[in-house]
ROKEVEX-923033 format. One record per residue: residue in three letters; y, z, x of N, C-alpha, C, O, CB in turn. Coordinates in steps of 0.2 Angstrom, whole numbers, padded with zeros to 4 digits, always signed. Atoms other than C-alpha are relative to their C-alpha. Glycine has a CB too. Example, Ala and Ser with C-alpha at 12.3 -4.5 7.8 and 13.67 -1.06 7.14 Angstrom:
<recs>
Ala-0006+0000+0004-0022+0039+0062+0006+0000+0004+0005+0003+0009+0000+0006-0005 Ser-0006-0001-0004-0005+0036+0068+0005+0003-0004+0011+0004-0001+0002-0007+0002 
</recs>
This chain:
<recs>
Met+0001+0007+0002-0144+0088+0051+0003-0004+0006+0009-0003+0007+0003-0001-0007 Glu-0002+0005-0006-0142+0075+0065+0004-0006-0003+0001-0009-0008-0005-0001+0005 Thr-0003+0006+0002-0130+0061+0063-0003-0006+0004-0004-0005+0010+0008+0000+0000 Glu+0003+0006-0004-0136+0044+0068+0005-0005+0001+0009-0007-0003-0006-0004-0005 Met-0005+0005-0002-0125+0032+0078-0002-0007-0003-0008-0009-0003+0000+0000+0007 Ile+0002+0006+0003-0124+0015+0070+0001-0005+0006+0006-0006+0009+0005-0002-0006 Asn+0001+0005-0005-0129+0001+0082+0004-0007-0003+0001-0009-0009-0007-0002+0002 Pro-0003+0006+0002-0117-0014+0079-0005-0006-0002-0003-0010-0006+0006-0002+0004 Arg+0005+0005+0001-0132-0026+0080-0004+0001-0006-0006-0004-0009-0004-0001+0006 Asn+0004-0001+0006-0141-0018+0066+0004+0002-0006+0001+0005-0011-0005+0006+0002 Ile-0004-0002+0006-0127-0015+0054-0002-0005-0006-0002-0011-0006+0008-0001+0002 Asn+0001+0004+0007-0131-0020+0036+0005+0002-0005+0009+0006-0003-0008+0002-0002 Arg-0005-0001+0005-0122-0019+0020+0001+0008-0001+0006+0010-0002-0002-0003-0007 Arg+0000-0007+0001-0127-0001+0017+0003+0004+0005+0008+0009+0004-0008+0003-0001 Asn-0003-0004-0006-0122+0006+0034+0008-0002+0000+0012+0002+0002-0003-0002+0007 Phe-0007+0002+0000-0106-0004+0033+0004+0004-0006+0010+0006-0004+0001-0008-0002 Val-0004-0004+0005-0101+0004+0016+0000+0007+0002+0006+0010+0001-0004-0001-0007 Leu+0000-0007-0002-0106+0021+0023+0006+0001+0005+0010+0006+0004-0006+0003+0002 Ala-0005-0001-0005-0095+0019+0038+0007-0001-0002+0011+0003+0000-0002-0005+0006 Ser-0007+0001+0002-0080+0012+0029+0002+0005-0005+0008+0007-0004-0001-0007-0005 Thr-0002-0006+0004-0081+0026+0016+0002+0006+0004+0007+0009+0003-0006+0002-0004 Ser-0001-0006-0004-0081+0039+0030+0007-0001+0003+0011+0003+0004-0005+0000+0006 Val-0006+0002-0003-0066+0030+0039+0006+0001-0005+0011+0004-0004+0001-0007+0002 Val-0005+0000+0005-0056+0029+0022+0001+0008-0002+0007+0010-0003-0002-0004-0006 Ser+0000-0008+0002-0060+0048+0018+0004+0003+0005+0008+0007+0004-0007+0003-0001 Val-0003-0003-0005-0054+0053+0035+0008-0001+0000+0012+0003+0001-0002-0001+0007 Gly-0007+0002+0000-0038+0043+0033+0004+0003-0006+0010+0005-0005+0001-0007-0001 Val-0003-0003+0006-0034+0050+0015+0001+0007+0002+0006+0010+0000-0005-0001-0006 Leu-0001-0007-0001-0037+0068+0021+0005+0001+0005+0009+0006+0004-0007+0003+0003 Gly-0005-0001-0005-0026+0066+0036+0007-0001-0003+0012+0002-0002-0001-0005+0006 Thr-0006+0002+0004-0012+0058+0025+0002+0006-0004+0008+0008-0005-0001-0006-0004 Ser-0001-0006+0004-0014+0073+0013+0003+0006+0004+0007+0009+0001-0006+0002-0004 Ile-0002-0006-0004-0012+0086+0026+0007-0001+0003+0011+0003+0003-0005+0001+0006 Ser-0007+0001-0003+0003+0077+0034+0005+0001-0006+0010+0003-0004+0000-0007+0003 Tyr-0005-0001+0005+0011+0076+0017+0002+0007-0002+0007+0009-0003-0003-0004-0006 Ala-0001-0007+0002+0008+0094+0013+0005+0004+0005+0009+0008+0004-0006+0004-0001 Arg-0004-0003-0005+0016+0099+0030+0007-0003+0000+0011+0000+0003-0004-0001+0007 Ser-0006+0003-0001+0030+0087+0028+0006+0004-0004+0012+0003-0003+0000-0007-0003 Gly-0005-0003+0004+0039+0098+0015+0000-0003-0007+0002+0000-0012+0006+0000+0003 Lys-0001+0003+0006+0038+0085+0001-0006+0003-0005-0005+0004-0011-0001-0008+0001 Gly+0005-0003+0004+0021+0092-0005+0000+0007-0001-0003+0010-0005-0007-0002+0003 Asn+0000-0007+0000+0025+0110-0002+0007+0003+0003+0008+0002+0009-0006+0003+0004 Lys-0006-0003-0003+0042+0118-0001+0000+0008-0002+0005+0011-0003+0006-0003-0004 Asp+0001-0008+0001+0035+0136-0003+0004+0003+0006+0002+0002+0011-0007+0002-0001 Asn-0004-0003-0005+0047+0147+0006-0004+0004+0005-0003+0004+0011+0005+0005-0004 Ser+0004-0005-0004+0033+0159+0012-0003-0004+0006-0005-0002+0011-0005+0004-0004 Met+0004+0004-0005+0024+0145+0021+0004-0004+0005+0002-0007+0010-0004-0005-0004 Thr-0004+0004-0004+0039+0137+0029+0005+0004+0004+0010+0001+0007+0004-0005-0004 Ser-0005-0004-0003+0049+0152+0035+0000+0000+0008+0005+0002+0010+0000+0007-0003 Asn+0000-0001-0007+0044+0151+0053+0002-0007+0004+0002-0007+0010-0007+0001+0003 Ile-0002+0007-0003+0051+0133+0056+0007+0001+0002+0011+0004-0002-0001-0006-0006 Asp-0007+0000-0002+0067+0131+0066+0003-0006-0003+0003-0011+0000+0000+0000+0008 Trp-0002+0006+0005+0075+0120+0052+0006-0004+0004+0006-0010+0003+0002+0003-0006 Lys-0006+0004-0003+0091+0116+0062-0002-0004+0006+0003-0008+0008+0006+0005+0001 Ser+0001+0004-0005+0082+0109+0076-0004-0007-0001-0006-0010+0003-0004+0004+0005 Ile+0003+0005+0002+0073+0096+0066+0004-0007+0001+0010-0007-0001-0002+0000-0008 Lys-0003+0006-0002+0077+0078+0072+0001-0004-0006-0003-0004-0011-0004-0004+0005 Lys-0001+0005+0005+0084+0064+0061-0006-0004-0002-0007-0005-0008+0006-0004+0002 Ser+0006+0004+0001+0068+0054+0062-0005+0004-0004-0008+0001-0008-0003-0002+0006 Glu+0004-0004+0004+0058+0069+0055+0002+0001-0007-0001+0001-0011-0001+0006+0004 Trp-0003-0001+0007+0070+0072+0041-0001-0006-0004-0003-0005-0010+0008+0001+0000 Lys+0002+0006+0004+0067+0054+0036-0007+0000-0003-0008-0003-0008+0001-0006+0004 Thr+0007+0000+0003+0049+0057+0034-0001+0006-0005-0006+0006-0009-0005+0001+0006 Arg+0001-0006+0004+0051+0074+0025+0004-0001-0007+0002+0002-0012+0003+0006+0003 Leu-0004+0001+0006+0064+0068+0012-0001-0007-0003-0002-0012+0001+0007+0001+0002 Thr+0000+0007+0003+0065+0054+0000+0007-0003+0002+0011+0000+0005+0000+0001-0008 Thr-0006+0004-0002+0078+0040+0003+0007+0004-0003+0012+0005+0000+0000-0007-0002 Asp-0006-0003+0003+0091+0048-0010+0001+0007+0003+0007+0009+0004-0002+0001-0007 Glu-0001-0007-0003+0088+0066-0003+0003-0001+0007+0007+0003+0009-0007+0004+0000 Phe-0003+0001-0007+0091+0060+0015+0007-0002+0000+0011+0000+0004-0004-0005+0004 His-0007+0002+0000+0107+0051+0010+0005+0006-0002+0010+0006+0001+0000-0006-0006 Val-0004-0005+0002+0114+0066+0002+0000+0006+0005+0005+0008+0007-0002+0003-0007 Met+0001-0006-0004+0107+0080+0012+0001+0000+0008+0004+0004+0011-0006+0004-0001 Arg-0001+0001-0007+0108+0073+0030+0005-0005+0002+0008-0004+0007-0007-0003+0003 Lys-0005+0004-0001+0121+0060+0028+0007+0002-0004+0012-0002-0004-0001-0008-0001 Glu-0006-0003+0004+0133+0070+0017+0002-0005-0005+0008-0005-0007+0005+0002+0005 Gly-0002+0005+0005+0132+0057+0003+0001+0004-0007+0000+0010-0007-0005-0005-0001 Thr-0001-0003+0007+0135+0060-0016-0004-0004-0004-0004-0010-0004+0007+0000-0002 Glu+0004+0003+0005+0123+0056-0030+0005-0002-0006+0010+0000-0006-0006+0004-0002 Arg-0004+0002+0006+0130+0047-0046+0000+0006-0004-0005+0009-0005-0004-0006-0003 Pro+0000-0005+0005+0136+0059-0059-0005-0002-0006-0006-0007-0007+0008+0000-0003 Trp+0004+0000+0006+0125+0063-0074-0007-0003+0002-0011-0005-0002+0003-0005-0005 Ser+0007+0002-0002+0109+0057-0063-0005+0005+0001-0011+0003+0002+0001-0004+0006 Ser+0005-0006-0001+0101+0074-0061-0002+0003-0006+0001+0005-0011+0003+0005+0005 Glu+0003-0004+0006+0089+0082-0073+0002+0007+0001+0002+0011-0004-0008+0000+0001 His-0002-0007-0001+0096+0099-0066+0007+0001-0005+0008+0007-0006+0002+0002+0007 Asn-0006-0001+0004+0112+0096-0077-0002+0003-0006+0002+0007-0009+0003-0007-0002 Asp+0002-0002+0006+0102+0100-0092-0005+0006+0000-0007+0009-0005-0004-0005-0004 Glu+0004-0006-0001+0092+0115-0085+0003+0006-0002+0008+0008+0000-0002+0000+0008 Lys-0003-0006+0003+0094+0130-0095-0004+0006+0001-0002+0012-0001+0001-0001-0008 Arg+0005-0006-0001+0079+0141-0090+0003+0005+0005+0007+0003+0009-0007-0003+0001 Ala-0001-0005-0005+0080+0157-0080-0004-0002+0006-0009-0004+0005-0001+0007-0003 Gly+0004+0002-0006+0076+0154-0062+0005+0000+0006+0011+0002+0005-0004-0006-0001 Thr-0003+0000-0006+0082+0150-0045+0001-0008+0002-0004-0011+0001-0003+0004+0006 Phe+0000+0007-0003+0089+0133-0038+0000+0001+0008+0004+0004+0011+0007-0003-0002 Asn+0001+0000-0008+0083+0131-0020+0002-0006+0003+0002-0012+0000-0008+0002+0001 Cys-0001+0006-0004+0087+0119-0006-0006-0004+0000-0011-0002+0001+0002+0002+0007 Ala+0005+0004+0001+0077+0104-0009-0003-0002+0007-0009-0005+0008+0002-0007-0003 Ala+0002+0001-0006+0075+0102+0010-0005+0005+0003-0010+0004+0006+0006-0002+0005 Cys+0003-0005-0004+0069+0119+0016-0003+0006-0005-0006+0010-0003+0004+0003+0005 Gly+0003-0005+0005+0066+0129+0000+0004+0007-0001+0003+0011-0005-0006+0002+0001 Leu-0004-0007+0000+0080+0143+0003+0003+0000-0007+0006-0004-0009+0005-0001+0006 Pro-0003-0001+0006+0086+0150-0013+0008+0000+0001+0010+0004+0005-0002+0007-0004 Leu-0007+0001+0000+0104+0145-0016+0004+0003-0005+0010+0006-0005+0002-0007+0001 Phe-0003-0002+0006+0109+0149-0034-0005+0003-0005-0010+0000-0006+0004-0006-0003 Glu+0004-0003+0006+0103+0160-0048+0002-0004-0006+0008-0006-0006+0001+0008-0001 Ser-0002+0004+0006+0103+0151-0065+0005+0004-0004+0009+0000-0007-0006-0001-0004 Val-0006-0004+0004+0115+0165-0072+0006-0002+0003+0011-0001-0001-0001+0007+0001 Ala-0006+0003-0002+0128+0157-0061+0002-0007-0001+0007-0010+0001+0000+0001+0008 Lys-0001+0007+0002+0126+0140-0068+0004-0001-0006+0004+0003-0010-0007-0004-0001 Phe-0004+0001+0006+0139+0133-0080+0001-0007-0001+0000-0011+0004+0007+0004+0001 Glu-0001+0007+0002+0143+0117-0089+0007-0002+0002+0012+0001-0001-0001-0002-0007 Ser-0007+0002-0003+0158+0109-0079+0003-0006-0003+0008-0008-0003+0000+0000+0007 Gly-0002+0007+0003+0158+0092-0088+0001-0005+0006+0004-0010+0004+0006+0001-0004 Thr-0001+0004-0005+0158+0084-0071-0006-0005+0001-0005-0010+0004+0002+0004+0007 Gly+0006+0005-0001+0141+0076-0071-0005+0003+0006-0010+0000+0007+0002-0007+0001 Trp+0004-0003-0005+0134+0087-0057-0001+0008-0002+0003+0011-0005+0004+0000+0007 Pro+0002-0007+0001+0125+0104-0058+0006+0005+0004+0008+0003+0009-0007+0002+0003 Ser-0005-0004-0002+0139+0117-0056-0001+0008+0000-0005+0010-0005+0007-0001-0003 Phe+0001-0007+0000+0139+0136-0051+0006+0003+0002+0010+0001+0006-0006+0001+0005 Trp-0006-0003-0001+0152+0149-0050-0001+0005+0006+0004+0007+0009+0002+0004-0005 Lys+0001-0003-0006+0144+0158-0035-0007-0001+0003-0012-0002-0001+0001+0008-0001 Pro+0006+0000-0004+0130+0156-0022-0004+0006+0001-0001+0012+0000+0000-0004+0006 Ile+0003-0006-0002+0117+0168-0017+0003+0002+0006+0003-0002+0011-0008-0001+0000 Ala-0004-0002-0006+0126+0179-0004-0004-0002+0006-0010+0000+0007+0001+0008-0001 Gly+0003+0001-0006+0123+0173+0013-0004-0006+0001-0006-0008+0007-0003+0006+0003 Asn+0005+0006+0000+0113+0157+0009+0004-0007+0001+0000-0012+0002-0004+0000-0005 Val-0003+0006-0001+0127+0144+0011+0006+0001+0005+0008+0006+0006+0003-0003-0007 Glu-0006+0001-0005+0140+0139+0024+0005-0005-0002+0003-0010-0005-0003-0001+0008 Thr-0005+0005+0002+0156+0130+0022+0003-0003+0006+0003+0000+0012+0005+0003-0005 Lys-0005+0003-0005+0167+0118+0032+0005-0004-0003+0004-0006-0009-0005-0004+0005 Arg-0005+0004+0002+0182+0108+0030-0002-0008+0000-0005-0010+0005+0007+0000+0003 Asp+0002+0007+0001+0179+0090+0024+0007-0005-0001+0010-0003-0006-0005-0002-0005 Phe-0006+0005+0000+0193+0076+0027-0002-0007-0002+0002-0011-0001+0004+0001+0006 Lys+0002+0007+0002+0183+0061+0021+0004-0003-0005+0005-0010-0005-0007+0000-0002 Met-0004+0003+0005+0194+0058+0006+0007+0001+0001+0012+0001-0003-0002+0004-0007 Leu-0007-0001-0003+0210+0061+0016+0003+0007-0002+0006+0010+0002+0005-0005-0003 Val-0002-0007+0003+0214+0077+0005-0006+0005+0003-0012+0003+0001+0001+0000-0008 Pro+0005-0005-0002+0205+0092+0013-0004+0003-0006-0001+0005-0011+0003+0005+0005 Arg+0005-0003+0005+0190+0098+0003-0004+0005+0004-0005+0005+0010-0004-0005-0004 Thr+0005-0004-0003+0178+0112+0007-0007-0002-0002-0009-0002-0008+0001+0008-0003 Glu+0007+0002+0001+0160+0106+0009-0004+0006+0001-0003+0010+0005-0002-0006+0005 Tyr+0005-0006-0002+0145+0118+0009-0007-0003+0001-0009-0008-0002+0000+0005-0006 His+0006+0002-0002+0128+0117+0016-0005+0006-0001-0003+0012-0001+0000-0002+0008 Cys+0006-0006-0001+0111+0127+0016+0001+0003+0007+0001+0000+0012-0007-0003-0001 Lys-0001-0003-0007+0113+0140+0029-0006-0001+0004-0005-0001+0010+0001+0008-0002 Arg+0006+0001-0005+0095+0138+0035-0001-0006+0003-0003-0007+0009-0006+0002-0005 Cys+0002+0006-0003+0093+0120+0037+0006-0005+0001+0005-0010+0004-0005-0004-0004 Gly-0006+0004-0001+0111+0113+0036+0000-0006-0005+0005-0010-0004+0000-0003+0007 Ala+0000+0005+0005+0107+0102+0021+0007+0000-0004+0008+0005-0007-0006+0000-0004 His-0006+0001+0004+0123+0095+0013-0002+0001-0007-0007-0001-0010+0004-0007+0001 Gln+0001-0001+0007+0124+0102-0005+0005-0003-0004+0004-0006-0010-0001+0007-0001 Gly-0005+0002+0004+0141+0098-0012+0007+0002+0003+0008+0004+0009-0001+0002-0007 His-0007-0003-0002+0159+0104-0012+0002+0006-0005-0001+0006-0010+0005-0006-0001 Val-0002-0005+0004+0168+0119-0018+0007-0001-0002+0011-0003+0002+0000+0007+0004 Phe-0006+0001+0003+0183+0118-0030+0003+0006-0003-0001+0011-0005+0000-0006-0005 Lys-0003-0006+0003+0195+0131-0036+0002-0001-0007+0007+0001-0010+0007+0002+0004 Asp-0002+0001+0007+0194+0126-0054-0006+0003-0005-0008+0000-0010+0001-0007-0002 Gly+0006-0003+0003+0178+0137-0059+0002+0005-0005+0008+0007-0005-0005+0002+0005 Pro-0001-0006+0005+0176+0151-0072+0001+0006+0004-0001+0007+0010-0006+0000-0005 Asn+0000-0007-0002+0179+0169-0070-0008+0002+0002-0012-0001-0002+0003+0005-0005 Pro-0004-0004-0004+0174+0180-0060+0003-0003+0006+0007+0000+0009-0003+0007+0001 Thr-0002+0003-0006+0176+0169-0045+0006-0005+0000+0010-0006+0005-0006-0003+0004 Gly-0005+0005+0000+0187+0155-0051-0002-0006+0004+0001-0011+0005+0007+0002+0002 Leu+0002+0006-0004+0176+0143-0040-0005-0004-0004-0009-0001-0008-0003+0003+0006 Arg+0005+0005+0002+0165+0128-0044-0003-0003+0006-0001-0007+0009+0003-0005-0005 Tyr+0004+0003-0005+0151+0124-0032-0003-0006-0004-0008-0005-0008-0005+0006+0002 Cys+0002+0007+0003+0148+0106-0037-0005-0003+0004-0004-0005+0010+0006-0005-0001 Asn+0006+0002-0004+0130+0102-0031-0003-0006-0002-0003-0008-0008-0005+0006-0001 Asn+0004+0006+0001+0121+0086-0029-0007+0003-0003-0010+0007+0001-0001-0004+0006 Gly+0006-0002+0003+0106+0088-0040-0006-0001+0004-0011+0002+0004-0001-0003-0007 Val+0006+0002-0004+0094+0079-0028-0001+0005+0006-0006+0005+0009+0002-0007+0002 Ala+0000-0004-0006+0098+0092-0015-0003+0007-0003-0004+0012+0001+0007+0002+0003 Leu+0003-0006+0003+0090+0106-0027-0007-0001-0003-0008-0006-0005+0005+0002-0005 Asp+0006-0001+0004+0073+0111-0033+0001+0006-0004+0003+0011-0002-0006+0000+0005 Phe+0000-0005+0004+0072+0122-0048-0006+0004+0000-0012+0001-0001+0002-0002-0007 Glu+0006-0004+0000+0060+0137-0048+0001+0005-0006+0005+0009-0005-0001+0004+0007 Pro-0001-0004+0006+0058+0145-0065-0002+0007+0001-0007+0008+0005-0004-0003-0006 Ser+0003-0007-0002+0056+0164-0065-0005+0002-0005-0008+0007-0005+0006+0005-0002 
</recs>
């Protein structure tokens, strides 16, 4: 089937509508593909494992993350307590980094800390990194996703046995995947 070029001198309502529909369709398709590649539409671990997450520029993170996610994960902010739906999550599954999909915590390690943030007594081995944080004058231990460096929260020494630790996580920095 051959396509016919539209001569601007002969454009009529029918040709205008057809041409406009084609342009809009291409735009919607392009936006959908871009959204899926951005990570917002698909945080599937298997499809994103070949990305060099730590080399992603700030400008690209701004397009990949929501405003709240960017504030917490890239600017090391903190969400308001009691604002996350993950506080009430009781199902079996895995809590993954909302930026890159790396599994960070198993649901069996989650506990009710009464702080207003999802809390865990241990991360999945090897999937978080820590550093000292002096922003509140008193030194604290901050932790990040090992793969992409996204800020998750802070570790405190007031958790339950067997570790005695409380990984206090920003809910916006997590995606829950039920088992």
